[in-house]
VOGU-3710 file (C-alpha; in Angstrom, 3 decimals, decimal comma):
1> xxxxxxxxxx> 0,076/0,167/-0,254  1,262/3,296/-0,483  1,421/5,411/2,289  0,868/8,398/0,150  -2,337/7,558/-1,444  -3,789/6,442/1,693  -2,424/9,411/3,640  -4,786/12,114/0,935  -7,582/9,735/0,498  -11,046/10,066/1,677
11> xxxxxxxxxx> -12,952/6,730/2,003  -15,547/5,265/4,050  -13,831/2,323/5,839  -10,387/0,770/4,828  -11,265/-2,921/5,574  -13,388/-3,212/2,803  -10,058/-3,596/0,818  -10,045/-7,209/0,329  -13,631/-8,044/-0,971  -12,801/-4,646/-3,482
21> xxxxxxxxxx> -10,031/-6,467/-4,539  -11,889/-9,544/-5,557  -14,408/-7,631/-7,575  -11,590/-5,413/-9,078  -10,015/-8,642/-10,136  -12,907/-10,139/-11,530  -13,644/-7,523/-14,069  -9,953/-7,880/-15,233  -10,012/-11,184/-15,995  -12,877/-10,019/-18,311
31> xxxxxxxxxx> -11,542/-7,069/-19,942  -9,044/-8,632/-22,446  -8,819/-5,072/-24,381  -7,812/-3,309/-21,837  -5,249/-6,017/-20,609  -3,253/-5,332/-24,216  -3,709/-1,709/-23,531  -2,294/-1,880/-20,484  1,038/-4,138/-21,485  1,372/-1,155/-23,860
41> xxxxxxxxxx> 1,413/1,433/-21,441  3,701/-0,811/-19,295  6,125/-0,868/-22,154  5,675/2,561/-22,875  5,264/4,480/-19,817  2,591/7,421/-21,992  2,039/9,147/-18,774  5,187/8,866/-16,803  5,538/12,055/-14,880  2,134/13,252/-15,186
51> xxxxxxxxxx> -1,163/13,394/-12,724  -4,247/12,287/-14,091  -7,534/12,986/-12,406  -10,895/10,878/-13,071  -14,208/11,222/-11,988  -16,158/8,206/-12,816  -18,924/6,094/-11,708  -16,751/4,677/-8,726  -16,751/0,762/-9,303  -14,493/-2,269/-10,520
61> xxxxxxxxxx> -14,786/-1,613/-13,988  -13,669/1,886/-13,125  -11,242/1,154/-10,966  -9,511/-0,953/-13,425  -9,322/1,908/-15,850  -7,248/3,710/-13,579  -5,060/0,984/-12,417  -4,318/0,956/-16,473  -3,874/4,081/-16,211  -1,288/4,011/-13,508
71> xxxxxxxxxx> 0,344/1,226/-15,259  1,282/3,964/-18,156  3,293/5,650/-15,233  0,685/8,502/-14,100  -0,223/9,322/-10,686  -3,823/8,808/-10,479  -6,463/10,665/-8,418  -10,037/8,828/-8,805  -13,431/10,936/-7,579  -17,029/9,728/-7,814
81> xxxxxxxxxx> -19,084/11,065/-10,413  -22,869/9,951/-8,951  -22,832/9,883/-4,874  -24,921/6,597/-5,430  -23,111/4,476/-7,840  -19,783/4,941/-5,608  -18,905/1,192/-4,064  -16,894/1,737/-0,490  -15,089/-1,292/-0,968  -13,440/-1,092/-4,348
91> xxxxxxxxxx> -12,409/2,614/-2,608  -10,371/0,823/-0,396  -9,102/-1,761/-2,951  -7,973/1,440/-5,242  -5,800/2,992/-1,977  -3,971/-0,007/-1,582  -3,086/-0,164/-5,059  -1,573/3,388/-4,519  -4,138/5,381/-5,998  -5,076/8,889/-4,345
101> xxxxxxxxxx> -9,321/8,135/-3,759  -11,451/11,080/-2,572  -15,272/9,438/-2,799  -17,375/7,406/-0,755  -21,268/6,043/-1,284  -24,056/8,447/-0,690  -22,262/11,500/0,845  -24,471/14,817/1,399  -23,670/17,274/-1,625  -21,607/19,355/-0,241
111> xxxxxxxxxx> -19,177/16,775/0,766  -19,658/15,158/-2,691  -18,520/18,053/-4,851  -15,936/18,866/-2,362  -14,328/15,766/-2,906  -14,175/16,843/-6,716  -12,859/19,668/-6,010  -10,392/18,115/-3,689  -9,199/16,223/-7,348  -8,713/18,697/-9,136
121> xxxxxxxxxx> -6,624/20,261/-6,291  -3,883/17,989/-7,034  -3,263/19,965/-10,623  -3,897/17,729/-12,745  -1,942/17,377/-16,263  -5,185/15,458/-17,357  -8,485/14,551/-17,024  -11,358/11,371/-17,370  -14,761/13,169/-16,706  -18,369/12,020/-16,929
131> xxxxxxxxxx> -21,222/14,043/-17,002  -19,116/17,598/-17,127  -18,326/18,235/-13,462  -15,007/18,422/-13,648  -14,929/20,577/-16,701  -17,681/22,884/-15,160  -15,740/23,313/-11,703  -12,802/24,307/-13,266  -14,892/26,869/-15,943  -17,230/28,281/-13,581
141> xxxxxxxxxx> -15,905/28,052/-9,971  -11,768/27,233/-10,035  -10,165/28,670/-13,039  -7,332/29,023/-10,819  -6,902/25,022/-11,620  -6,836/24,890/-15,098  -3,463/26,260/-16,080  -1,559/23,080/-15,390  -3,925/20,918/-17,491  -3,418/19,744/-20,655
151> xxxxxxxxxx> -6,613/18,134/-21,827  -8,795/15,239/-21,157  -11,667/12,537/-22,578  -15,273/13,143/-21,642  -17,820/9,754/-20,836  -21,121/10,743/-21,313  -23,775/12,406/-23,823  -24,412/15,031/-20,771  -20,900/15,803/-20,289  -20,587/16,392/-24,613
161> xxxxxxxxxx> -23,286/18,532/-24,409  -22,414/20,707/-21,621  -18,714/20,450/-23,298  -20,130/21,810/-27,115  -21,700/24,641/-25,031  -18,917/25,757/-23,468  -16,955/25,648/-26,928  -19,838/27,620/-29,238  -19,656/30,369/-26,299  -16,014/30,188/-26,931
171> xxxxxxxxxx> -15,255/29,666/-23,183  -13,971/26,286/-23,176  -9,807/26,449/-22,669  -8,737/22,847/-22,813  -8,971/20,062/-25,430  -11,800/17,473/-24,731  -12,464/14,146/-26,349  -15,839/13,260/-26,702  -15,609/9,492/-26,230  -19,683/8,830/-26,176
181> xxxxxxxxxx> -19,230/9,981/-29,805  -16,862/7,017/-30,834  -18,863/4,377/-32,767  -17,198/1,226/-30,468  -19,309/3,828/-27,328  -22,658/4,116/-28,700  -22,929/1,119/-30,654  -21,735/-0,674/-28,058  -22,116/0,640/-24,812  -24,859/2,747/-25,070
191> xxxxxxxxxx> -26,909/0,306/-26,407  -25,894/-3,154/-25,008  -24,295/-2,252/-22,226  -27,271/0,183/-20,796  -29,916/-2,135/-22,702  -28,623/-4,862/-20,007  -27,592/-2,990/-16,961  -30,642/-1,251/-16,950  -33,177/-3,673/-16,586  -30,691/-5,886/-14,160
201> xxxxxxxxxx> -30,939/-3,175/-11,759  -34,685/-2,700/-12,329  -34,804/-6,720/-11,953  -32,986/-7,474/-8,652  -33,987/-3,992/-7,142  -37,801/-4,627/-7,586  -37,960/-8,483/-7,627  -40,944/-8,634/-9,992  -41,377/-9,889/-13,349  -41,213/-7,601/-16,227
211> xxxxxxxxxx> -43,020/-10,415/-18,930  -46,885/-9,212/-19,816  -46,351/-5,826/-18,247  -45,803/-2,864/-20,440  -42,722/-0,708/-20,669  -42,483/3,360/-21,686  -38,775/3,931/-22,803  -39,023/7,732/-22,922  -35,825/8,578/-25,487  -35,043/6,622/-28,573
221> xxxxxxxxxx> -31,473/7,321/-28,672  -28,936/4,893/-28,775  -29,441/4,049/-24,980  -33,533/3,816/-25,378  -32,902/1,396/-28,314  -31,199/-0,557/-25,818  -33,680/-0,379/-23,278  -36,421/-0,564/-25,519  -34,788/-4,072/-27,335  -33,953/-5,758/-23,768
231> xxxxxxxxxx> -37,545/-4,881/-22,220  -39,064/-6,727/-25,566  -36,571/-9,601/-24,779  -38,086/-9,974/-21,021  -41,551/-10,434/-22,246  -42,960/-6,876/-22,132  -45,069/-4,798/-24,527  -42,765/-1,484/-25,205  -43,797/2,018/-25,737  -41,663/4,818/-27,039
241> xxxxxxxxxx> -42,086/8,578/-26,520  -39,841/10,769/-28,663  -39,632/14,288/-29,543  -37,204/13,496/-33,093  -39,926/12,404/-35,411  -37,229/10,819/-37,533  -36,251/8,546/-34,053  -39,950/8,426/-33,417  -40,072/6,958/-37,064  -37,239/4,701/-36,447
251> xxxxxxxxxx> -39,248/3,347/-32,947  -42,101/2,355/-34,920  -40,294/0,476/-37,738  -38,744/-1,334/-34,732  -41,791/-2,724/-33,931  -42,816/-0,637/-30,798  -46,023/1,907/-30,470  -44,823/5,521/-30,354  -47,228/7,772/-28,535  -47,315/11,365/-26,625
261> xxxxxxxxxx> -46,119/10,770/-23,155  -49,327/11,929/-21,643  -50,974/8,753/-23,270  -48,165/6,684/-22,540  -48,407/7,559/-18,919  -51,814/5,745/-18,890  -50,364/2,518/-19,662  -47,103/1,898/-18,212  -46,216/-0,380/-15,535  -42,697/0,277/-15,981
271> xxxxxxxxxx> -41,482/3,728/-17,021  -37,465/4,654/-18,268  -36,261/7,868/-18,948  -33,092/8,144/-21,115  -33,180/11,743/-22,809  -30,370/13,481/-20,916  -33,242/16,422/-20,434  -34,944/17,338/-17,493  -38,683/17,207/-17,032  -39,637/14,030/-19,511
281> xxxxxxxxxx> -41,960/12,711/-16,650  -43,517/15,876/-15,021  -46,699/15,836/-12,778  -49,372/15,661/-15,764  -48,150/12,300/-16,233  -47,890/11,610/-12,680  -52,013/12,266/-12,339  -52,800/9,407/-14,733  -50,299/6,915/-13,909  -51,629/3,400/-12,873
291> xxxxxxxxxx> -51,383/2,451/-8,903  -48,180/0,877/-8,822  -46,038/2,432/-11,606  -42,404/2,173/-11,413  -40,555/4,947/-12,165  -36,322/4,867/-13,206  -33,736/7,050/-14,819  -31,064/6,000/-17,230  -29,467/9,728/-17,848  -27,112/11,288/-16,420
301> xxxxxxxxxx> -28,315/13,489/-14,173  -32,095/12,784/-11,446  -33,330/15,818/-13,464  -35,795/13,257/-15,754  -38,361/12,648/-13,288  -39,550/16,029/-11,560  -39,366/14,867/-8,207  -40,768/18,055/-6,646  -43,893/17,330/-8,479  -44,164/13,959/-7,553
311> xxxxxxxxxx> -43,477/14,940/-4,176  -46,427/17,546/-4,624  -48,722/14,997/-4,647  -47,521/12,686/-2,083  -49,621/12,210/0,871  -46,365/10,509/2,103  -43,361/8,947/1,013  -41,110/6,011/2,719  -38,542/3,799/1,457  -39,942/0,141/0,959
321> xxxxxxxxxx> -37,188/-1,790/-0,184  -33,244/-0,589/-0,964  -33,572/1,806/-3,561  -37,321/1,783/-3,871  -39,232/4,942/-2,769  -42,660/4,872/-2,101  -44,791/7,551/-3,450  -48,430/7,439/-1,775  -50,338/10,245/-3,679  -53,032/11,723/-2,109
331> xxxxxxxxxx> -56,019/10,068/-4,302  -55,056/6,484/-2,704  -52,544/5,576/-6,079  -48,763/4,551/-5,053  -46,092/4,949/-7,671  -42,511/3,712/-6,892  -39,032/5,531/-7,388  -35,665/3,544/-8,042  -32,369/4,664/-6,933  -33,966/8,481/-6,275
341> xxxxxxxxxx> -34,437/8,898/-9,602  -30,616/8,847/-10,279  -28,844/6,816/-12,935  -30,793/2,909/-11,970  -28,009/0,890/-13,442  -25,634/2,387/-11,003  -27,401/3,757/-8,491  -29,373/0,340/-8,078  -27,151/-1,976/-9,634  -23,033/-2,627/-11,162
351> xxxxxxxxxx> -23,226/-0,834/-13,824  -22,731/-2,015/-17,829  -20,962/-5,577/-18,065  -17,209/-5,755/-17,660  -16,548/-6,850/-21,236  -19,105/-3,576/-22,650  -17,444/-1,257/-20,373  -13,995/-2,979/-22,132  -14,109/-1,084/-24,886  -15,118/2,061/-23,680
361> xxxxxxxxxx> -12,586/2,275/-20,926  -10,177/1,158/-23,508  -11,263/4,525/-25,888  -11,114/6,564/-22,388  -7,429/5,330/-22,100  -6,086/5,508/-25,958  -8,223/9,320/-26,195  -6,170/10,090/-22,805  -2,958/9,240/-24,827  -3,592/10,797/-27,631
371> xxxxxxxxxx> -4,600/14,235/-26,031  -1,286/13,924/-24,029  0,730/13,638/-27,429  -1,072/16,312/-29,495  -2,411/18,977/-26,620  -0,193/22,036/-27,546  -1,563/22,452/-31,199  -5,421/21,685/-30,483  -6,362/24,114/-27,856  -9,567/24,382/-26,449
381> xxxxxxxxxx> -11,668/22,293/-28,532  -14,422/19,430/-28,258  -12,621/16,395/-30,212  -13,809/13,580/-31,741  -12,437/9,796/-30,819  -10,199/9,448/-33,999  -11,189/7,097/-36,189  -8,141/5,121/-35,803  -7,904/4,461/-32,360  -12,351/3,194/-32,554
391> xxxxxxxxxx> -11,090/0,875/-35,153  -7,924/-0,483/-33,200  -10,170/-1,109/-30,307  -12,978/-2,670/-32,615  -9,625/-5,046/-33,560  -8,522/-5,864/-30,293  -11,953/-7,110/-29,280  -11,985/-9,019/-32,207  -8,816/-10,400/-31,435  -9,804/-11,367/-27,753
401> xxxxxxxxxx> -12,962/-13,204/-29,073  -10,942/-15,351/-31,889  -12,836/-13,421/-34,878  -11,059/-12,545/-37,962  -12,487/-10,558/-41,388  -11,188/-9,856/-44,505  -8,987/-7,107/-45,432  -9,456/-4,853/-49,216  -6,993/-5,549/-51,462  -4,720/-2,696/-53,209
411> xxxxxxxxxx> -7,713/-3,061/-56,561  -10,363/-2,867/-53,950  -8,801/0,108/-52,284  -7,974/1,934/-55,326  -11,696/1,518/-56,920  -12,877/2,574/-53,613  -10,901/5,891/-53,740  -11,134/6,696/-57,613  -13,968/8,684/-59,209  -13,481/6,695/-62,389
421> xxx> -13,832/3,124/-64,169  -16,974/2,287/-61,493  -18,349/0,188/-64,807
//
């Protein structure tokens, strides 16, 4: 154990470390792409002498990403990106592995933010952000900490929205790679990862059957596609609500009913919000819901289900199971909110499967190296993940599966690059 990491860390209970190590060991055994990158980093030391601060959902898969970055020579500090997704045993294990950890499960809002600020006060050279929390603090409250930071990478749709808003106003002071927009992120993490992990969390939290019930999926982006697909696979009837006409047509052609939220609210047994926006389920929807409806959110912030308007309609609120709040409405109906309306798959579950996060965190690690190699010529911009990084992650994944694919011949490449000779 590093004496320095232990001295500088804020965790709940170091005695939990053995269980945390078991969790990290398990995901390491199921993350072959990240293992390949770790070997490269150990040999090349791309972050030697640098400090890296990470703000992500602090569970085992994230912990292994931190260890991979550390293997590349970095001094790593990590903090949480959601109060309910931090796992205290994993935090303790990371401290024993020499990572400075500033996180604990369910801190009060003031302490949660203070720990994020302390993570930035280590004066990192590079950052990995989730939801734009670190970048927002740097640009709104602590611009004095921007001087040392070369750039970083952002994990989520919500974070990229915030970054692009800063960029549009000419205020973004550092280069940030939009990892969420990589093919290997949204095609697999957002669709298959969110699709499985949401229903894993719902099922284990409620212990109720999905088959034969109606699931309302609010939003049909890549996450919504995955949630709807898995609900259908579990035997649910699926209704999709959307504001984008193209996505609405897609949902219809994928075999789902499409209707306005105020209509869908009358039919749903389960509601899953995946929009990245606020107030997508509000008072007018609560007013027409079935007795026993279950609500949860898979967007980054706890603003998609309007908890204030739900609370104003309740005669009483109580916790009936871990991560389930019962709102007994004044007219006698009851509706249930999972994980306080926060990310259900992490607040009430373990997040995406390890094999899925293997690809996403490989993108994070390689994007961080890309920023460090190129930051002097980039400036304050939101960058796409370079296609060669996206494709390399996919190649590593195929190799780990023992799958081989074809390659274009020189004649085929020439044909595709030419505007003549297409008879």
